[in-house]
N, C-alpha and C positions, 0 to 999 in steps of 0.2 A: 302734170302736177302744177299746182299753183306756185308762182314765183315767191310769194311771201312765205309759204310753207317750206320751200326749199331753203330760203335764207334762215328761217327760224330753226330748221333742222341742223343746218351747218353751224350756226351759232351755239346751239345746244351741244353739239359734238365738241366744239372748241372749248367750251366751258367745262364739260365733263373731263376731257383729256387733260386740261390744265389742272383741274382739281386733283385728279389721280396722280399726275406728275408731281404736284406739290406735296401730296401725302407721301409718295415714294421717296422724294428727296428729304423730307423731314425725318423719315424713319431709317433710311439706309445709313450704315456706318455708325449707328448708335450702339452703345454698350447696353445689353439687356442682361438681367440676372439669369442664372441658369434655371431652366424650367424643370419641374418634376423632381426626381430623386437626385441623389448625389452621385453623379457619374465620375468614376475614376478612370483616367487615361494612363496607360502605360506606353510611354513614347517608344520604347524599344520594340513594341509590336508594330508600330507605324513606320519607324525608320531606325534601324539598328544603331546608326552612328549619331543619333540625336543628342545634343547636349542639354541636359536637364538643368533648369535653374534651381539654385538652392532655396530661393524664396518664392519664385513664380516663373512660369513659362508662358510665352505668347506663342500659341500653336496656330499656324496659318495653313489652311488648306487651299491649294491653288491648282490650276490646270494649265496645260501648255498654251491654250488659245486665249487666256484671260488677259485682257489689256490692263485693267487696274491692278492686277496682282503685283506687278513690278513696283508700282507706287506704294502699295500696301507693304511690300517687303522693305522698302527704304524707310517708311514711316515707323514700322515696328522695330527694325534694327536700331534706328536712332533713339526711340523711346527705351528699348532694352539697354542700350549703351549708357543711359542716364542712371541706371540702377545697377549696383554692383552684383546683386544676387539674382538678376533676372536674365533669362535667355530667350532668344527668338528661334523657333524651329519652323521651317517651311516644308510641308509635305505635298508632293505632287500626286493628286488623286486621279490623273488621267487614265492610268492603267490599273487603278484599284477601285472599281465600283463597290467593292465590299465596304470600303471606308466611307464612301458617300452614303450608303444605306445605313451603316452603323450609327453615324452621327447626324443623319437627316440633312445632308448638305443639299440645299436648293439653289445656291448661288456661289459664285467664285469671285473674290475670295470670301471665305468664312474663317473667322478667327475665334478660337477658344482661349480664354484666359484661365490658366491652371494655377492652383496654389502649390505649396511645397510638396504636398502629398499626391499631387496629380489630380485633385478634385476640380471639376469644372466650376468656376465661380461666375463666369460671364461669357456671353457669346456676342459676336459682332458679325452682321451680314453686310458685305460690301466693303468699300474703302473706309478704313478706320479713321476716327478723329483722334489725333494725338492727345489732345487735352483730356478726352474722356478715358483713354487708355491709361494715361498717367494717374488720373483720379482713382481708377479701379485698382491700379497697382499700389497707390498710397493706402487705399483701404485695406488691401490684402496684407501689405507690409506692416501697417499699423496694428492689425489684429494678431500678427504673429508674435 
């Protein structure tokens, strides 16, 4: 193969992988509005001892082998601690593939933000950004 073609191919791969990495980085951890219908989550079905927030609940789905899940847990605990009526619940889905199918979990952690009725208002895939979680909670609490 021609050396110039090899160099151009390698540069093309580097540019493509960089572009894909930047797109992934820009979208992961962002709060997205709930898609489709109004999904209601009953926390007692997922974890019987789960504390439900009076105004909102940050529902985190994690797995045993998830490295960013511990950071997500700390971030969500801190944000929930800033609001009196907000709770954080962490559900390990390692042994519960039914939960992963039910909520369409494609990555870990995945966070659902629930209002007081348990309606999913937003979804976050990946490590959550604290400022965006606060903004969504402010929106929920302001609407209540």
